[in-house]
N, CA and C atoms as a LAMMPS dump frame, in Angstrom:
ITEM: TIMESTEP
0
ITEM: NUMBER OF ATOMS
165
ITEM: BOX BOUNDS ff ff ff
-5.0000000000000000e+02 5.0000000000000000e+02
-5.0000000000000000e+02 5.0000000000000000e+02
-5.0000000000000000e+02 5.0000000000000000e+02
ITEM: ATOMS id mol type element x y z
1 1 1 N 392.565 -290.506 308.114
2 1 2 C 392.957 -291.832 308.563
3 1 3 C 394.446 -292.051 308.338
4 2 1 N 394.959 -291.634 307.179
5 2 2 C 396.376 -291.832 306.872
6 2 3 C 397.235 -290.944 307.769
7 3 1 N 396.729 -289.775 308.121
8 3 2 C 397.469 -288.886 309
9 3 3 C 397.687 -289.554 310.359
10 4 1 N 396.652 -290.193 310.877
11 4 2 C 396.768 -290.883 312.17
12 4 3 C 397.716 -292.074 312.067
13 5 1 N 397.724 -292.729 310.929
14 5 2 C 398.612 -293.87 310.727
15 5 3 C 400.074 -293.41 310.706
16 6 1 N 400.335 -292.284 310.083
17 6 2 C 401.701 -291.744 310.059
18 6 3 C 402.172 -291.391 311.471
19 7 1 N 401.305 -290.748 312.231
20 7 2 C 401.656 -290.395 313.612
21 7 3 C 401.904 -291.656 314.428
22 8 1 N 401.068 -292.663 314.229
23 8 2 C 401.222 -293.914 314.971
24 8 3 C 402.531 -294.616 314.61
25 9 1 N 403.008 -294.451 313.39
26 9 2 C 404.277 -295.075 312.984
27 9 3 C 405.483 -294.316 313.523
28 10 1 N 405.409 -292.998 313.576
29 10 2 C 406.568 -292.211 313.992
30 10 3 C 406.669 -292.011 315.491
31 11 1 N 405.593 -292.124 316.231
32 11 2 C 405.635 -291.901 317.678
33 11 3 C 406.568 -292.872 318.391
34 12 1 N 406.511 -294.179 318.133
35 12 2 C 407.466 -295.08 318.806
36 12 3 C 408.913 -294.803 318.406
37 13 1 N 409.127 -294.432 317.163
38 13 2 C 410.476 -294.133 316.705
39 13 3 C 411.056 -292.933 317.453
40 14 1 N 410.258 -291.907 317.646
41 14 2 C 410.729 -290.722 318.363
42 14 3 C 411.034 -291.026 319.821
43 15 1 N 410.219 -291.841 320.447
44 15 2 C 410.466 -292.17 321.849
45 15 3 C 411.721 -293.023 322.004
46 16 1 N 411.991 -293.905 321.061
47 16 2 C 413.202 -294.733 321.115
48 16 3 C 414.436 -293.877 320.897
49 17 1 N 414.37 -292.96 319.959
50 17 2 C 415.524 -292.12 319.655
51 17 3 C 415.878 -291.222 320.834
52 18 1 N 414.906 -290.654 321.512
53 18 2 C 415.211 -289.801 322.666
54 18 3 C 415.715 -290.643 323.826
55 19 1 N 415.243 -291.869 323.947
56 19 2 C 415.728 -292.764 324.999
57 19 3 C 417.184 -293.131 324.798
58 20 1 N 417.612 -293.268 323.555
59 20 2 C 419.021 -293.59 323.279
60 20 3 C 419.918 -292.446 323.722
61 21 1 N 419.486 -291.231 323.503
62 21 2 C 420.271 -290.077 323.946
63 21 3 C 420.388 -290.015 325.452
64 22 1 N 419.313 -290.32 326.136
65 22 2 C 419.328 -290.326 327.598
66 22 3 C 420.25 -291.421 328.105
67 23 1 N 420.176 -292.61 327.522
68 23 2 C 421.037 -293.711 327.954
69 23 3 C 422.501 -293.397 327.693
70 24 1 N 422.791 -292.732 326.603
71 24 2 C 424.167 -292.334 326.323
72 24 3 C 424.705 -291.387 327.381
73 25 1 N 423.866 -290.434 327.816
74 25 2 C 424.274 -289.509 328.869
75 25 3 C 424.487 -290.235 330.195
76 26 1 N 423.627 -291.196 330.496
77 26 2 C 423.764 -291.955 331.737
78 26 3 C 425.067 -292.745 331.728
79 27 1 N 425.382 -293.408 330.622
80 27 2 C 426.62 -294.182 330.554
81 27 3 C 427.844 -293.28 330.602
82 28 1 N 427.771 -292.106 329.987
83 28 2 C 428.902 -291.181 330.025
84 28 3 C 429.138 -290.686 331.45
85 29 1 N 428.071 -290.362 332.154
86 29 2 C 428.188 -289.931 333.544
87 29 3 C 428.746 -291.056 334.398
88 30 1 N 428.263 -292.267 334.167
89 30 2 C 428.773 -293.414 334.916
90 30 3 C 430.241 -293.66 334.649
91 31 1 N 430.679 -293.457 333.424
92 31 2 C 432.091 -293.648 333.084
93 31 3 C 432.954 -292.654 333.851
94 32 1 N 432.561 -291.377 333.871
95 32 2 C 433.342 -290.375 334.583
96 32 3 C 433.334 -290.62 336.08
97 33 1 N 432.213 -291.065 336.624
98 33 2 C 432.154 -291.39 338.049
99 33 3 C 433.114 -292.533 338.362
100 34 1 N 433.146 -293.543 337.528
101 34 2 C 434.064 -294.664 337.719
102 34 3 C 435.517 -294.237 337.645
103 35 1 N 435.832 -293.362 336.71
104 35 2 C 437.206 -292.871 336.581
105 35 3 C 437.613 -292.091 337.829
106 36 1 N 436.737 -291.226 338.312
107 36 2 C 437.05 -290.418 339.495
108 36 3 C 437.229 -291.312 340.724
109 37 1 N 436.364 -292.294 340.901
110 37 2 C 436.481 -293.196 342.048
111 37 3 C 437.768 -294.009 341.959
112 38 1 N 438.11 -294.48 340.782
113 38 2 C 439.34 -295.26 340.603
114 38 3 C 440.569 -294.417 340.92
115 39 1 N 440.61 -293.193 340.439
116 39 2 C 441.742 -292.31 340.733
117 39 3 C 441.826 -292.025 342.23
118 40 1 N 440.693 -291.824 342.879
119 40 2 C 440.694 -291.566 344.318
120 40 3 C 441.213 -292.774 345.1
121 41 1 N 440.817 -293.97 344.72
122 41 2 C 441.282 -295.18 345.407
123 41 3 C 442.783 -295.371 345.208
124 42 1 N 443.26 -295.169 344.001
125 42 2 C 444.701 -295.3 343.736
126 42 3 C 445.478 -294.256 344.531
127 43 1 N 444.979 -293.035 344.595
128 43 2 C 445.641 -291.982 345.367
129 43 3 C 445.655 -292.335 346.855
130 44 1 N 444.586 -292.898 347.358
131 44 2 C 444.524 -293.303 348.768
132 44 3 C 445.526 -294.419 349.055
133 45 1 N 445.627 -295.391 348.176
134 45 2 C 446.584 -296.487 348.359
135 45 3 C 448.015 -295.947 348.343
136 46 1 N 448.316 -295.064 347.4
137 46 2 C 449.656 -294.468 347.331
138 46 3 C 449.94 -293.673 348.596
139 47 1 N 448.977 -292.933 349.088
140 47 2 C 449.149 -292.138 350.306
141 47 3 C 449.425 -293.04 351.505
142 48 1 N 448.658 -294.111 351.658
143 48 2 C 448.845 -295.032 352.783
144 48 3 C 450.215 -295.702 352.693
145 49 1 N 450.608 -296.157 351.516
146 49 2 C 451.926 -296.779 351.361
147 49 3 C 453.05 -295.789 351.629
148 50 1 N 452.882 -294.551 351.209
149 50 2 C 453.891 -293.521 351.435
150 50 3 C 454.052 -293.258 352.932
151 51 1 N 452.937 -293.15 353.664
152 51 2 C 452.985 -292.896 355.109
153 51 3 C 453.594 -294.092 355.848
154 52 1 N 453.23 -295.285 355.417
155 52 2 C 453.731 -296.502 356.064
156 52 3 C 455.247 -296.64 355.847
157 53 1 N 455.711 -296.258 354.683
158 53 2 C 457.128 -296.377 354.353
159 53 3 C 457.972 -295.35 355.094
160 54 1 N 457.428 -294.172 355.339
161 54 2 C 458.194 -293.102 355.967
162 54 3 C 458.345 -293.298 357.485
163 55 1 N 457.608 -294.22 358.103
164 55 2 C 457.734 -294.459 359.553
165 55 3 C 458.915 -295.277 359.897
């Protein structure tokens, strides 16, 4: 009976801990995606302004 109680106490803890790792990876991936998109937009704006100025 005590063995089942121990498993019942630790099972939710293990699922929460693995979920935190997954969420951390998702946020890290999202951060890099945001950085890449921001750099691409800034590069596009600079390119358009450069072309417009050279005409």
